[in-house]
N, C-alpha and C positions, 0 to 999 in steps of 0.2 A: 473827458470823464472826471468826475469830481473826487473819486477815490482811487484813482490809478496808482498802482504799486503799493496800496495800503493793505494791511491785514486786519480784518475785523472779527472779533469774537462776540457772538450774540447768544445770550442765554435765553431759554424759553423760545427757541427758534422753531419749534415744531408747529406752532399755530399763532394766530392773532397778530399782534404787533411784531413779535419776533420773526415770524415767517415772512411777513410783508417787508420787513426791514432787511432780512437776509437776501430776498430776491432783488430788492432795489439796490442795496449796497453792491451786490455782485454785478448788476447791470451797469453800475457806475465804476467798475474796474477793480473792486476789492476782491481779495481772496478771503473767503468766509469760513470761519469755524462755527458751525451750527451746533449749539449745545442744548440738550433737553434730557428729561428723564423718560420720555416716551420715545423709544427707539424707532418705532414704526413711523411716527409723525416727523421726527427729526430726519430720518432717512429720506422721507418724501420731499422735505425741503431741499436737501442736497440734490436729489434727483431732478427736481424742477430747475435748480440753478444750472446743473450740468447739461440738461437738455437745451438750455438757452445759450450754451457756450461759455458759462462761467466756471469759476474754480471754487470748490467747497469740499470740506470734510465734515463728517458728523462725529461728535464726541458725546458720550453719555456722561452726565454729571448731575448729582444732587447738590445744588448750590449751598445747602445747609451743612455740607461736609467738607472740611478743609482739604482732605486728600483729593477729593474730586475736583475742587477748584484749582488746586495746584496742578493736577494732571491736565485739565483743559487748557491752561496757559502753556504748559509744556508742549502740548500737541500743536498749538499755534506756532510756537517758535521752531519746533522740530520739523514741521511740515512745510511751513511757508517762510521761515527765516526771521520771524519777528512778530511784534504786535503793536499796532498803531491806534486801533479803536477798540475800546472795551465797552460793550453795551450790556449792563447788568439789568436785564429785562424780566427775568423769570419771577413769577409771583403767583400767589393763590388768593382766592376770595372764598372762604369756607362757607358752606351752606348753613352751618350752625353758628356763624358769627352774628351777634345781635347786640343788645345793649349790655352795659356793665353788669346788670343783675342776672341776665340770662346766659351770657357767654361762659362756657366752661373753660377751665384752665388749659385743658389739652388743645382746644381750638386756639386759644391765645398763644400758647407756646409754639404750636406748629406754624401759625401765621408769622410770628416773630422770627422763627428759625429760617424760614424761606425768604420772606419779604425784606427783612432787615439784616439779619445775620448773613444771609446770602449775598447781599450787596457788600457788606463789610469784607467777607472772605474773597469775593471777586476782586475787590480793590487791594486787599492785602497781598494777594498773589499776582495780580495783574500789574500793579504799579512798578514793581521791579522790571518787568518785561518792557513796559513803556519807557522806563529810564534807559534800558539797553538800546532801545530803538531811537533814542534822542528826543522823546516826548510823544505826545498824542492826545487823544480825546477820550474821556470817560463820560458815558451817559448812563445815568441811573434812573430807572423808571419809578417815579413817585405817583402822584395823582392829584387831581383838583381837591380831593378831600384832605390833602396835606395842608391846605390853606383855608378850607371852607368845610364845615361839618356836613356830613351826608344826610340827605332827607330820609333815607332808609338806614336804620341802625346797623352798624358794622364796626364795632368799637376796636376790634383787634386790627382789622385792615386799615382803618383810619389812623390809628396810633403807629402802626408799622410804617406807613407812608410818610407820616410826619417825621419819624425818625430818619427815613431816607433823605428827606429834604434838609434836615439839620446836619446830617453827616456829610452831605454833598457840599454844603457851604464851607464846612471846616476843611474838608479835603482840598477844595479849590484854593483856599488861602494857603494851606501848608505847601502845596506842590506848584503854585503859580510860577515860581522862579525856575522850575525844572522843565518848562515848556509842556506841562501836563495840565490840560483844562478839564474841569469837572463840572458838569451841569445836570440838573434834575429835569427830566421830561415829565410834565404833569398833564396827562390826558384828562379830558372830560369823560362823561359816560359814553361808552362805545358799543356798537353792535358787534360784540365779540362773544364767543362761547363762554368765556369767563364771566362776563357780566350777565348775559342772558340766563345762565344757569342760576345766578343769584336773584335776579329779578324774574322770578318764575311764574308770576301772575300778571295779568294785564293791569291790575290796580297798582302793582309795584312799578311797572314800566311807566305808567302815566304819572306817578308821583315824581319820578325823575324828569320826565319830559317837560312837565309844566314849568320847571325851573330853567330850562335851556332856552335862551332867547331865539336861537336858530330853529327851535322846534323839532329837532331830530337828534338821534344818536350819531356820534361820529363813526367813522370807518377806520379800520386798522391801517389801511394804506395812506390815510391822511396823516396819521401819527408817524408812519414810517418816513414820510417826506420831511417832517420836522426833525426826526432823528438824523436823517441824512445831512441836513444843514448843520446840526451840532457836531456831526462826525467829520465834516469837511473843513477845509481851510477857510471857507467863506465865513465861518464863525470864529476866526482866529483871535478876536479881542473879547470873546464872550466866555466868562467862567463864573461859577458860583451862582448861577441863576436858577430860578424856578420857572422853566419855560412852559407856559400854559398854552395848551391847544385844546380848548374846552367849549367851543361854540358860544362863548360869552357868559357861561354860567357864573364865573366868579366876579363878573362885572355887574351882575343883575341884582337889584334890590326888589323891584316889582317886575314880574315877568309880563311882557306885553300880551294883550289879548290875541 
């Protein structure tokens, strides 16, 4: 098992990448702290893990709030005795996020609070726990739009994910000698509820698909497998990377017919 005797905290664990990663990590031996703001969905993730013989607890946390982030880390240490993997995955893609002229300040502020500040707070409170455990892996969910502008305007989301990528690089450098690795996971467009709610017309979907060389949206379980690699000791010499799992979208200049 690739995560035997490890404790993994995953935010946004109630659905999408977070849930798939929680299930996969648990199947690979990790004790999982599933974190979400949706108690029902988070509880379902834990129930799925336990029904398969895994270990997990659910903790409610709004990652934009320092007290909640502090508490979720405390729950990991108090319940399972430590923290080895911190997956800062929670994020939003607001339906009113558009271009710079149209996006309202409240949409910008909320997006930054969850997508960027939430990663900062996760690291702020999680890194001391990783130090106490002798090191570990931090995975921050960014996006392909952190390195490539989106075809459908989403200025706040894109800027927030660019910030996650920049912050990840700096954290990786600062903590490299502490046996703490920090990497940004950059998914391409996925068939998740988060993106499908944003791409709410067939025209919007096709505008994304035409840019993906593989010709399809990715699946959350495919990203979870990449997260597992970054969480495990198999990636022991990898830190500070923008780990792209994007169906080739960032490699494409002209999309094949």
